[in-house]
Backbone as CSV, one residue per row, in Angstrom:
resi,resn,N_x,N_y,N_z,CA_x,CA_y,CA_z,C_x,C_y,C_z
1,MET,97.963,150.191,30.240,98.298,148.936,29.926,99.810,148.843,29.405
2,LYS,100.556,147.895,29.943,101.982,148.007,29.654,102.272,147.359,28.282
3,THR,103.271,147.906,27.738,103.599,147.375,26.327,104.481,146.114,26.582
4,LEU,104.914,145.445,25.460,105.698,144.243,25.682,107.079,144.745,26.208
5,TYR,107.562,145.839,25.792,108.943,146.349,26.331,108.916,146.749,27.734
6,GLN,107.736,147.455,28.163,107.759,147.900,29.487,107.614,146.605,30.457
7,GLN,106.831,145.588,30.001,106.672,144.472,30.826,108.049,143.652,30.881
8,ARG,108.753,143.623,29.872,109.932,142.920,29.957,110.906,143.562,30.947
9,GLY,110.966,144.959,30.873,111.793,145.593,31.723,111.310,145.427,33.246
10,SER,110.014,145.392,33.386,109.393,145.156,34.786,109.832,143.871,35.313
11,ASN,109.764,142.899,34.499,109.977,141.479,34.903,111.450,141.280,35.235
12,ILE,112.352,141.916,34.529,113.810,141.940,34.772,114.121,142.428,36.208
13,ARG,113.573,143.654,36.471,113.680,144.252,37.793,113.124,143.309,38.865
14,LYS,111.979,142.946,38.687,111.322,141.995,39.841,112.331,140.795,39.907
15,THR,112.856,140.340,38.941,113.638,138.985,39.092,114.944,139.251,39.953
16,TRP,115.556,140.471,39.541,116.724,140.855,40.366,116.410,141.029,41.644
17,ALA,115.228,141.589,42.068,114.853,141.957,43.379,114.810,140.493,44.030
18,LEU,114.092,139.558,43.477,113.809,138.267,44.097,115.161,137.607,44.427
19,VAL,116.140,137.715,43.371,117.388,137.216,43.563,118.233,137.746,44.748
20,LEU,117.992,139.067,44.899,118.734,139.827,46.068,118.069,139.336,47.230
21,ILE,116.765,139.158,47.382,116.023,138.681,48.635,116.531,137.329,48.910
22,PHE,116.694,136.474,48.015,117.156,135.103,48.177,118.526,135.034,48.677
23,ALA,119.410,136.056,48.138,120.785,136.179,48.667,120.835,136.514,50.194
24,LEU,120.072,137.509,50.458,119.962,137.992,51.884,119.545,136.789,52.791
25,VAL,118.679,136.097,52.336,118.211,134.882,53.170,119.329,133.907,53.231
26,VAL,120.152,133.754,52.285,121.358,132.712,52.517,122.371,133.361,53.431
27,ILE,122.611,134.630,53.137,123.674,135.215,54.049,123.233,135.355,55.505
28,GLY,121.866,135.499,55.693,121.500,135.573,56.973,121.476,134.323,57.813
29,LEU,121.234,133.084,57.038,121.394,131.847,57.402,122.689,131.427,57.895
30,GLY,123.730,131.834,56.928,125.027,131.501,57.241,125.528,132.300,58.539
31,TRP,125.112,133.586,58.592,125.665,134.306,59.879,125.000,133.733,61.011
32,PHE,123.916,133.248,61.076,123.232,132.670,62.221,123.887,131.392,62.712
33,LEU,124.151,130.521,61.689,124.970,129.305,62.101,126.362,129.634,62.623
34,SER,127.010,130.657,62.101,128.292,131.039,62.714,128.222,131.672,64.095
35,GLN,127.098,132.453,64.303,126.950,132.944,65.676,126.538,131.798,66.733
36,TYR,125.613,130.890,66.278,125.169,129.972,67.114,126.122,128.879,67.646
37,PHE,126.969,128.655,66.637,128.159,127.662,67.038,129.518,128.454,67.318
38,GLY,129.437,129.795,67.437,130.535,130.497,67.737,131.789,130.384,66.903
39,ASP,131.581,130.005,65.642,132.693,129.822,64.723,132.432,130.632,63.485
40,ILE,133.174,131.591,63.239,132.971,132.488,62.018,133.480,131.651,60.783
41,SER,134.112,130.710,60.882,134.545,129.941,59.695,133.540,129.322,59.064
42,ILE,132.333,128.981,59.698,131.146,128.408,59.107,130.584,129.488,58.073
43,LEU,130.568,130.777,58.465,130.093,131.623,57.539,131.170,131.802,56.226
44,TYR,132.458,131.758,56.605,133.328,131.753,55.391,133.172,130.501,54.518
45,PHE,133.080,129.394,55.125,132.822,128.216,54.302,131.639,128.295,53.463
46,ALA,130.494,128.787,54.015,129.242,128.870,53.378,129.254,129.754,52.136
47,VAL,130.032,130.806,52.286,130.287,131.745,51.206,131.068,131.151,50.100
48,PHE,132.178,130.521,50.474,133.121,129.797,49.520,132.409,128.806,48.882
49,PHE,131.601,127.902,49.671,130.854,126.895,49.033,129.888,127.336,48.010
50,ALA,129.222,128.270,48.373,128.092,128.769,47.378,128.853,129.485,46.062
51,VAL,129.986,130.055,46.262,130.689,130.694,45.098,131.260,129.404,44.121
52,VAL,131.708,128.468,44.759,132.203,127.367,44.087,131.050,126.680,43.163
53,MET,129.961,126.352,43.913,128.837,125.802,43.260,128.145,126.765,42.170
54,ASN,128.327,127.979,42.399,127.676,128.886,41.278,128.613,128.985,40.037
55,VAL,129.915,128.931,40.344,130.848,128.921,39.156,130.850,127.592,38.450
56,GLY,130.709,126.516,39.162,130.572,125.172,38.508,129.300,125.098,37.740
57,SER,128.189,125.632,38.195,126.934,125.675,37.483,127.070,126.646,36.382
58,TYR,127.765,127.680,36.407,127.909,128.551,35.283,128.428,127.824,34.202
59,TRP,129.606,127.196,34.431,130.339,126.465,33.264,129.744,125.080,32.707
60,PHE,129.085,124.403,33.613,128.859,123.005,33.272,127.209,122.700,33.273
61,SER,126.504,123.758,33.657,125.040,123.509,33.652,124.319,122.918,32.464
62,HIS,124.795,123.408,31.292,124.074,122.914,29.994,124.430,121.625,29.730
63,LYS,125.694,121.161,30.067,125.972,119.742,29.811,125.271,118.795,30.704
64,ILE,125.058,119.180,31.842,124.304,118.498,32.902,122.915,118.233,32.218
65,VAL,122.346,119.403,32.074,120.832,119.361,31.562,120.782,118.470,30.333
66,VAL,121.565,118.605,29.291,121.584,117.690,28.126,121.727,116.363,28.399
67,SER,122.425,115.890,29.304,122.595,114.603,29.775,121.440,114.132,30.479
68,MET,120.711,114.893,31.376,119.552,114.570,32.052,118.381,114.352,31.160
69,SER,118.296,115.266,29.950,117.176,115.187,29.183,117.256,114.084,28.002
70,GLY,118.510,113.593,27.893,118.722,112.755,26.806,118.801,113.374,25.340
71,ALA,118.785,114.560,25.294,118.871,115.389,24.100,120.156,115.048,23.241
72,LYS,119.953,115.033,21.875,121.066,114.782,20.938,121.010,115.926,20.093
73,GLU,122.307,116.306,19.538,122.515,117.439,18.579,121.630,116.903,17.296
74,ALA,120.913,117.930,16.779,120.098,117.628,15.473,120.950,117.328,14.303
75,GLY,120.487,116.291,13.426,121.167,115.997,12.223,120.569,116.827,10.955
76,SER,120.955,116.366,9.955,120.582,117.143,8.634,119.145,116.960,8.381
77,GLU,118.405,115.934,8.957,117.016,115.716,8.617,116.213,116.878,9.277
78,TYR,116.801,117.607,10.194,116.065,118.671,10.787,116.561,119.981,10.321
79,ARG,116.992,120.034,9.085,117.499,121.280,8.580,116.504,122.387,8.592
80,GLU,115.302,122.146,8.259,114.281,123.192,8.137,114.020,123.825,9.382
81,ILE,114.026,123.073,10.545,113.910,123.611,11.826,115.139,124.381,12.289
82,SER,116.267,123.993,11.858,117.489,124.650,12.040,117.516,125.873,11.437
83,ASN,117.008,125.991,10.205,116.948,127.309,9.422,115.973,128.194,10.099
84,MET,115.028,127.745,10.518,113.960,128.521,11.154,114.500,129.184,12.431
85,LEU,115.219,128.437,13.315,115.914,128.853,14.498,117.014,129.882,14.084
86,GLU,117.749,129.716,12.994,118.765,130.650,12.688,118.156,131.940,12.156
87,ASN,117.065,131.869,11.410,116.430,133.168,10.950,116.010,133.964,12.082
88,LEU,115.476,133.416,13.127,114.892,134.060,14.236,115.984,134.693,15.058
89,ALA,117.198,133.975,15.172,118.425,134.481,15.799,118.858,135.681,15.128
90,ILE,119.063,135.657,13.927,119.667,136.645,12.987,118.767,137.873,13.109
91,GLY,117.454,137.640,13.191,116.564,138.815,13.442,116.692,139.524,14.600
92,GLN,117.159,138.883,15.651,117.505,139.512,17.027,119.046,139.981,17.117
93,GLY,119.777,139.665,16.160,121.228,140.034,16.179,121.988,139.095,17.182
94,MET,121.372,137.845,17.334,121.968,136.763,18.158,122.821,135.756,17.374
95,GLN,123.627,135.154,18.074,124.422,133.963,17.479,123.276,132.722,17.643
96,LYS,123.323,132.023,16.546,122.305,130.905,16.435,122.726,129.905,17.544
97,PRO,121.812,129.478,18.434,122.042,128.414,19.379,122.109,127.235,18.558
98,LYS,122.703,126.088,19.148,122.696,124.763,18.624,121.148,124.209,18.723
99,LEU,120.769,123.281,17.791,119.602,122.835,18.040,119.702,121.216,18.296
100,TYR,119.074,120.783,19.405,118.995,119.516,19.917,117.735,118.842,19.923
101,ILE,117.554,117.616,19.687,116.409,116.790,19.528,116.342,115.772,20.784
102,ILE,115.061,115.676,21.300,114.843,114.693,22.322,113.827,113.740,21.745
103,GLN,114.058,112.512,21.648,113.237,111.459,21.310,112.220,111.114,22.191
104,ASP,111.084,111.952,22.200,110.035,111.788,23.071,108.763,112.171,22.328
105,SER,107.736,111.376,22.448,106.333,111.786,21.795,105.572,112.948,22.453
106,VAL,106.040,113.293,23.667,105.313,114.360,24.337,105.875,115.794,23.905
107,PRO,105.030,116.626,23.381,105.442,117.925,22.878,106.023,118.820,23.906
108,ASN,107.303,119.207,23.853,107.912,120.128,24.844,109.218,120.698,24.279
109,ALA,109.818,121.587,24.927,111.061,122.266,24.400,111.728,123.050,25.655
110,PHE,112.977,123.233,25.662,113.660,124.098,26.521,114.982,124.596,26.008
111,ALA,115.455,125.638,26.554,116.663,126.100,26.325,117.652,126.344,27.403
112,THR,118.997,126.190,27.199,119.935,126.143,28.213,121.279,126.721,27.823
113,GLY,122.060,127.149,28.490,123.371,127.624,28.241,123.742,128.885,29.157
114,ARG,125.075,129.083,29.285,125.401,130.196,30.072,125.352,131.369,29.507
115,ASN,125.352,131.598,28.203,125.295,132.868,27.482,124.877,132.510,25.995
116,GLU,124.652,133.689,25.288,124.232,133.353,23.849,125.317,132.593,22.995
117,LYS,126.644,132.640,23.273,127.663,131.963,22.572,127.568,130.505,22.967
118,HIS,127.108,130.132,24.046,127.147,128.804,24.617,125.694,128.192,24.909
119,ALA,124.824,128.403,24.011,123.483,128.277,24.181,122.900,127.074,23.243
120,LEU,121.869,126.469,23.668,121.249,125.499,22.702,119.694,125.419,23.130
121,VAL,119.017,125.111,22.016,117.568,124.791,22.111,117.145,123.375,21.898
122,ALA,116.534,122.732,22.695,116.021,121.358,22.480,114.556,121.380,22.331
123,VAL,114.134,120.471,21.336,112.764,120.387,21.047,112.426,118.760,21.113
124,THR,111.367,118.134,21.430,111.065,116.888,21.312,110.430,116.469,19.942
125,THR,110.571,115.306,19.530,110.131,114.907,18.267,108.576,114.894,18.259
126,GLY,107.859,114.825,19.385,106.559,114.984,19.604,106.038,116.306,19.273
127,LEU,106.853,117.416,19.662,106.501,118.775,19.341,106.590,119.004,17.865
128,ILE,107.580,118.585,17.217,107.789,118.665,15.770,106.662,118.141,15.047
129,SER,106.197,116.996,15.398,105.021,116.425,14.793,103.639,116.989,14.917
130,LEU,103.489,117.573,16.141,102.253,118.026,16.567,101.828,119.481,16.071
131,LEU,102.903,120.368,15.985,102.610,121.769,15.654,102.787,122.130,14.202
132,GLU,102.097,123.119,13.937,102.248,123.781,12.474,103.594,124.604,12.458
133,LYS,103.853,125.180,11.372,105.114,125.868,11.247,105.135,127.218,12.055
134,SER,104.103,127.945,11.898,103.918,129.183,12.750,103.944,128.870,14.202
135,GLU,103.303,127.928,14.753,103.372,127.367,16.154,104.750,126.921,16.656
136,LEU,105.369,126.295,15.801,106.846,125.820,16.123,107.665,126.837,16.171
137,GLU,107.425,127.799,15.211,108.198,129.085,15.236,108.080,129.997,16.486
138,GLY,106.809,129.944,17.035,106.598,130.590,18.202,107.252,129.984,19.423
139,VAL,107.245,128.698,19.445,108.005,127.973,20.534,109.566,128.193,20.447
140,LEU,110.153,128.260,19.201,111.564,128.480,19.190,111.828,129.916,19.483
141,ALA,110.917,130.904,19.164,111.127,132.313,19.502,110.970,132.457,21.144
142,HIS,110.209,131.669,21.712,110.047,131.682,23.084,111.305,131.294,23.742
143,GLU,111.954,130.156,23.335,113.210,129.639,23.929,114.432,130.716,23.625
144,LEU,114.384,131.387,22.399,115.453,132.241,22.179,115.351,133.372,23.159
145,ALA,114.040,133.880,23.355,113.929,134.866,24.465,114.426,134.629,25.700
146,HIS,114.251,133.370,26.204,114.965,132.883,27.479,116.373,133.112,27.390
147,ILE,117.061,132.701,26.219,118.526,133.016,26.057,118.833,134.485,26.034
148,LYS,118.070,135.227,25.352,118.337,136.544,25.239,118.198,137.248,26.513
149,HIS,117.313,136.938,27.383,117.096,137.588,28.802,118.000,136.963,29.805
150,LYS,118.800,136.029,29.418,119.797,135.435,30.308,119.006,134.566,31.462
151,ASP,117.837,134.134,31.127,117.009,133.352,32.100,117.809,132.127,32.503
152,MET,118.557,131.481,31.696,119.237,130.211,31.969,120.177,130.437,33.132
153,LEU,120.979,131.432,33.060,122.073,131.692,34.061,121.446,131.999,35.449
154,LEU,120.226,132.751,35.272,119.441,133.167,36.598,118.897,131.911,37.231
155,SER,118.255,131.150,36.359,117.573,130.058,36.905,118.484,128.975,37.628
156,THR,119.721,128.718,36.925,120.703,127.801,37.489,121.217,128.470,38.863
157,MET,121.335,129.683,38.953,121.824,130.288,40.208,120.852,130.076,41.323
158,VAL,119.561,130.225,40.978,118.596,130.078,42.000,118.530,128.585,42.433
159,VAL,118.513,127.758,41.469,118.533,126.256,41.714,119.635,125.908,42.776
160,VAL,120.916,126.384,42.392,122.084,126.049,43.255,121.881,126.507,44.487
161,LEU,121.284,127.773,44.747,121.274,128.383,46.032,120.239,127.835,46.814
162,VAL,119.069,127.338,46.157,118.003,126.495,46.879,118.608,125.097,47.382
163,GLY,119.418,124.563,46.665,120.053,123.382,47.091,121.022,123.590,48.184
164,PHE,121.778,124.739,48.165,122.718,125.138,49.205,121.958,125.207,50.554
165,VAL,120.901,126.143,50.573,120.172,126.320,51.692,119.600,125.030,52.259
166,ALA,119.200,124.271,51.563,118.715,122.900,51.902,119.751,122.048,52.632
167,ILE,120.945,122.115,52.059,122.062,121.280,52.727,122.492,122.018,53.987
168,ILE,122.684,123.368,53.991,123.008,123.910,55.298,121.959,123.692,56.400
169,SER,120.779,123.789,55.971,119.560,123.661,56.916,119.599,122.062,57.477
170,ASP,119.849,121.114,56.757,119.875,119.755,57.114,121.167,119.555,58.155
171,MET,122.252,120.150,57.802,123.421,120.113,58.582,123.195,120.719,59.945
172,PHE,122.475,121.864,60.048,122.289,122.475,61.397,121.258,121.596,62.134
173,LEU,120.204,121.150,61.441,119.260,120.346,62.147,119.832,119.141,62.761
174,ARG,120.670,118.594,62.091,121.423,117.328,62.441,122.483,117.588,63.648
175,ALA,123.123,118.784,63.450,124.030,119.043,64.521,123.276,119.457,65.839
176,SER,121.977,120.117,65.728,121.368,120.536,66.909,120.646,119.395,67.573
177,LEU,120.538,118.227,66.835,120.040,117.049,67.562,120.958,116.406,68.318
178,PHE,122.276,116.477,67.942,123.387,115.793,68.598,124.140,116.698,69.582
179,GLY,123.553,117.884,69.738,124.339,118.732,70.706,125.189,119.690,69.913
180,GLY,125.775,120.694,70.595,126.809,121.711,69.994,126.154,123.161,70.263
181,GLY,126.883,124.037,69.765,126.501,125.578,70.092,127.346,126.013,71.135
182,ARG,127.024,127.316,71.514,127.881,128.065,72.502,127.506,127.344,73.937
183,ASP,128.317,127.769,74.915,128.115,127.291,76.176,126.866,128.021,76.819
184,ASP,126.659,129.255,76.396,125.512,129.913,77.014,124.073,129.725,76.299
185,ARG,124.106,128.516,75.621,122.809,128.355,74.943,121.517,128.032,75.610
186,ASP,122.005,127.647,77.060,120.800,127.466,77.955,120.260,128.766,78.689
187,ASN,120.999,129.765,78.466,120.485,131.042,78.952,119.262,131.525,78.097
188,LYS,118.563,132.471,78.718,117.301,133.014,78.113,117.546,133.467,76.657
189,LEU,118.687,134.281,76.432,118.946,134.819,75.089,119.333,133.579,74.095
190,GLY,120.188,132.765,74.761,120.662,131.690,73.912,119.438,130.746,73.437
191,GLY,118.510,130.494,74.335,117.367,129.675,74.147,116.455,130.462,72.985
192,ILE,116.387,131.667,73.064,115.548,132.547,72.208,116.270,132.281,70.751
193,LEU,117.463,132.617,70.750,118.218,132.479,69.467,118.102,131.187,68.815
194,ALA,118.170,130.160,69.651,118.116,128.799,69.297,116.788,128.388,68.541
195,ILE,115.683,129.019,69.232,114.277,128.649,68.739,114.208,129.585,67.467
196,VAL,114.530,130.764,67.368,114.525,131.516,66.166,115.242,130.903,65.042
197,GLY,116.448,130.545,65.495,117.392,129.967,64.375,116.797,128.518,63.842
198,ILE,116.150,127.745,64.576,115.573,126.526,64.136,114.455,126.807,63.202
199,VAL,113.495,127.792,63.657,112.499,128.113,62.795,112.946,128.829,61.504
200,PHE,113.965,129.484,61.493,114.673,130.174,60.349,115.072,129.086,59.466
201,VAL,115.730,128.169,59.939,116.255,127.104,59.208,115.323,126.172,58.503
202,ILE,114.268,125.937,59.249,113.077,125.173,58.691,112.529,125.912,57.561
203,LEU,112.266,127.204,57.834,111.525,127.908,56.705,112.373,128.405,55.524
204,SER,113.771,128.493,55.698,114.516,128.937,54.571,114.407,127.980,53.500
205,PRO,114.441,126.775,53.454,114.164,126.012,52.151,112.814,126.345,51.494
206,ILE,111.808,126.540,52.380,110.564,126.895,51.779,110.589,128.365,51.158
207,ILE,111.173,129.317,51.747,111.291,130.627,51.200,112.076,130.504,49.997
208,ALA,113.293,129.679,49.954,113.951,129.534,48.715,113.232,128.996,47.632
209,GLN,112.363,127.952,47.825,111.576,127.289,46.831,110.572,128.264,46.334
210,LEU,109.858,129.025,47.223,108.919,129.963,46.690,109.596,131.011,45.798
211,ILE,110.643,131.492,46.242,111.411,132.530,45.332,111.759,131.976,44.024
212,HIS,112.331,130.678,44.064,112.606,130.061,42.808,111.432,129.825,41.809
213,PHE,110.312,129.477,42.456,109.115,129.173,41.610,108.535,130.590,41.092
214,ALA,108.681,131.628,41.963,108.251,132.998,41.495,108.917,133.473,40.356
215,ILE,110.279,133.064,40.361,111.217,133.583,39.189,110.729,132.800,38.015
216,SER,110.689,131.574,38.195,110.214,130.617,37.028,108.872,131.112,36.437
217,ARG,107.890,131.381,37.133,106.590,131.847,36.588,106.756,133.197,35.805
218,LYS,107.549,134.094,36.352,107.681,135.422,35.826,108.560,135.213,34.511
219,ARG,109.486,134.313,34.576,110.304,133.967,33.454,109.345,133.529,32.233
220,GLU,108.444,132.778,32.395,107.639,132.206,31.356,106.833,133.339,30.758
221,PHE,106.307,134.322,31.543,105.442,135.296,30.910,106.389,136.165,30.188
222,MET,107.509,136.320,30.610,108.458,137.215,29.970,108.974,136.724,28.730
223,ALA,109.321,135.419,28.594,109.711,134.677,27.438,108.590,134.668,26.382
224,ASP,107.301,134.480,26.997,106.071,134.671,25.915,106.158,135.955,25.371
225,ALA,106.379,137.152,26.059,106.371,138.544,25.692,107.542,138.571,24.416
226,GLY,108.654,137.977,24.975,109.811,138.110,23.901,109.631,137.267,22.788
227,GLY,108.962,136.116,22.793,108.705,135.511,21.613,107.829,136.039,20.715
228,ALA,106.773,136.765,21.360,105.654,137.454,20.488,106.294,138.645,19.772
229,LEU,107.321,139.281,20.417,107.963,140.431,19.792,108.826,139.907,18.578
230,MET,109.503,138.745,18.743,110.266,138.128,17.633,109.511,137.859,16.459
231,THR,108.460,137.180,16.579,107.643,136.730,15.509,106.585,137.560,14.942
232,ARG,106.157,138.526,15.949,105.024,139.491,15.517,103.728,138.790,15.269
233,TYR,103.696,137.578,15.783,102.617,136.794,15.641,102.213,135.922,16.897
234,PRO,101.691,136.724,17.847,101.435,135.892,19.111,100.564,134.808,19.117
235,GLU,99.686,134.805,18.046,98.843,133.720,17.892,99.434,132.313,17.635
236,GLY,100.701,132.367,16.939,101.424,131.045,16.818,101.857,130.417,18.177
237,LEU,102.373,131.219,19.147,102.765,130.729,20.322,101.555,130.253,21.206
238,ALA,100.504,131.141,21.114,99.241,130.781,21.811,98.771,129.471,21.247
239,GLY,98.635,129.235,19.982,98.282,127.948,19.550,98.961,126.749,19.904
240,ALA,100.298,126.979,20.034,101.234,125.941,20.482,100.997,125.512,21.855
241,LEU,100.953,126.551,22.691,100.658,126.353,24.197,99.209,125.639,24.310
242,GLN,98.253,125.925,23.506,97.011,125.268,23.653,97.008,123.840,23.257
243,LYS,97.891,123.446,22.197,98.044,122.157,21.690,98.781,121.469,22.622
244,ILE,99.826,121.869,23.288,100.455,121.160,24.242,99.750,120.889,25.433
245,GLU,98.854,121.852,25.903,97.997,121.484,27.022,97.037,120.473,26.573
246,GLY,96.468,120.535,25.439,95.493,119.619,25.008,96.045,118.177,25.044
247,TYR,97.294,118.165,24.576,98.006,116.799,24.686,98.123,116.276,26.108
248,ALA,98.419,117.091,27.017,98.512,116.687,28.438,97.212,116.183,28.923
249,LYS,96.085,116.822,28.670,94.789,116.640,29.239,94.357,115.188,28.479
250,THR,94.541,114.897,27.318,94.002,113.639,26.602,94.910,112.435,26.638
251,ARG,96.358,112.781,26.857,97.200,111.644,26.750,98.237,111.529,28.002
252,GLY,97.951,112.479,28.968,98.689,112.499,30.102,99.896,113.331,30.099
253,GLY,100.774,113.246,28.860,101.694,114.253,28.616,102.970,114.255,29.481
254,GLU,103.213,113.047,30.306,104.390,113.039,31.015,105.605,112.553,30.319
255,MET,106.689,113.293,30.220,107.916,112.787,29.493,108.619,111.630,30.254
256,ARG,109.305,110.950,29.339,109.938,109.731,29.909,111.103,110.125,30.863
257,ARG,111.708,111.265,30.702,112.802,111.565,31.562,112.370,112.801,32.348
258,ALA,111.168,112.911,32.778,110.773,114.169,33.416,111.276,113.925,34.900
259,ASN,111.830,115.175,35.428,112.271,115.282,36.720,112.120,116.653,37.194
260,HIS,112.024,116.872,38.574,111.727,118.101,39.134,112.893,118.985,39.084
261,ALA,114.167,118.546,39.041,115.369,119.364,38.991,115.337,120.229,37.860
262,MET,114.841,119.905,36.688,114.974,120.747,35.411,113.444,121.123,34.954
263,ALA,112.594,120.729,35.709,111.148,120.950,35.197,110.841,122.346,34.773
264,HIS,111.529,123.373,35.573,111.189,124.755,35.150,111.742,125.295,33.924
265,LEU,112.749,124.487,33.375,113.362,124.850,32.072,112.431,124.677,30.797
266,TYR,111.504,123.745,31.061,110.567,123.378,29.680,109.619,124.623,29.648
267,ILE,109.154,124.625,28.353,108.050,125.546,28.104,106.846,125.206,28.607
268,ALA,106.589,123.851,29.078,105.433,123.296,29.605,105.882,122.355,30.598
269,ASN,105.131,122.160,31.673,105.526,121.092,32.765,105.825,119.787,32.234
270,PRO,106.935,119.209,32.372,107.183,117.865,31.735,106.403,116.630,32.460
271,PHE,105.656,116.926,33.498,104.787,116.003,34.192,103.452,115.929,33.637
272,GLY,103.132,116.845,32.683,101.806,116.805,32.075,100.740,116.923,33.027
273,ALA,99.656,116.137,32.800,98.524,116.054,33.706,98.653,115.976,35.170
274,LYS,99.847,115.187,35.464,100.174,114.920,36.865,100.581,116.148,37.538
275,ALA,101.008,117.353,36.748,101.355,118.551,37.255,100.270,119.349,37.913
276,LYS,98.984,118.934,37.675,97.793,119.704,38.275,97.235,118.823,39.256
277,ALA,97.868,117.910,39.831,97.350,117.148,40.929,98.246,117.020,42.225
278,GLY,97.434,117.201,43.344,98.179,116.988,44.567,99.375,117.959,44.844
279,TRP,100.471,117.446,45.208,101.640,118.071,45.593,102.375,118.860,44.390
280,ASN,102.348,118.140,43.310,102.857,118.785,42.007,102.097,120.076,41.696
281,LYS,100.927,120.158,41.961,100.088,121.359,41.794,100.534,122.534,42.617
282,MET,100.772,122.176,43.810,101.229,123.198,44.781,102.690,123.814,44.473
283,TRP,103.499,122.851,43.983,104.685,123.350,43.525,105.186,123.514,42.125
284,SER,104.078,123.677,41.297,104.239,123.945,39.775,105.011,125.167,39.482
285,THR,105.996,125.047,38.564,106.861,126.084,38.251,106.341,126.769,37.015
286,HIS,105.206,126.430,36.446,104.666,127.071,35.291,103.311,127.664,35.602
287,PRO,103.052,128.842,34.984,101.740,129.400,35.267,100.665,128.753,34.337
288,PRO,99.440,128.828,34.643,98.543,128.256,34.046,98.516,128.641,32.502
289,THR,98.256,127.585,31.688,98.294,127.865,30.324,97.304,128.842,29.763
290,GLU,96.136,128.890,30.497,95.022,129.782,30.192,95.483,131.242,30.416
291,GLU,96.179,131.518,31.403,96.682,132.833,31.678,97.699,133.306,30.608
292,ARG,98.565,132.305,30.250,99.492,132.665,29.168,98.932,132.967,27.790
293,VAL,97.949,132.111,27.507,97.207,132.337,26.063,96.447,133.689,26.199
294,LYS,95.869,133.938,27.342,95.076,135.047,27.321,95.850,136.364,27.265
295,ALA,97.014,136.320,27.938,98.020,137.505,27.852,98.534,137.640,26.415
296,LEU,98.819,136.596,25.727,99.319,136.576,24.271,98.297,137.152,23.405
297,LEU,96.981,136.658,23.474,95.966,137.065,22.507,95.388,138.423,22.839
298,SER,95.535,138.914,24.105,95.033,140.208,24.387,95.989,141.285,24.296
299,GLY,97.336,140.884,24.230,98.340,142.009,23.998,98.733,142.536,25.310
300,GLN,98.243,141.914,26.498,98.626,142.565,27.788,99.983,141.847,28.387
301,ILE,100.841,141.660,27.427,102.173,141.226,27.944,103.326,142.106,27.439
């Protein structure tokens, strides 16, 4: 049975492996496009565009997320929660992240920021009113673990690359419909390359999304483990997850500003009960609450 520390190390290695695979898919896609159209500048542009998007996401992603969620920096009335967050951060030798509040009755929380010095934790008013102190502490510790493990940066990188692959795929499919490519594309080899390329372009966004979701699911288990380590009381976080799940089952649990772009950042799916139906269930970024609670209470994380 793995210890918390061993599991954390394992998850980190698996995450970097997935990111590497994703990067190879993007590079392979750019290379094929440049070969098919006989223009190496396409590959150069793809690399340049990816770098620009990543740099932009690194510096401004947290501001975009805050704006999308409607979060506001916590005032003095939330001093007790702010102190709780500060004590947890001090215990980990971390700089205290800023505390933000989302005016929403649905219990949820997320963390964002490019590093520990520029991080924030946001919680909904519904979470504050629903949870007991030990449970709220467990949620805050979970979000601190995301920051400590640099999940926010990794998640943003993957989101940007997923979008990048989708854009390039769309460009290629549009270009193929209106003609283009090398003069020998009607040859047998050219025809095979075209078929393989089109299939690859169609599958690339799907592969990218699957990798993105796999990372998100592993991140949640890893953050649960980190949060349990911080508080030394996994029952607190387990109780919080159960209450959040119960709210979704009985009251729907869909946040007013729920959106797919940042759904993976939240501790629980912001679409609530809708996350377990139809298309949302297939593409859910969160592992089942039952699995997370079982892992926390059994110590197998």
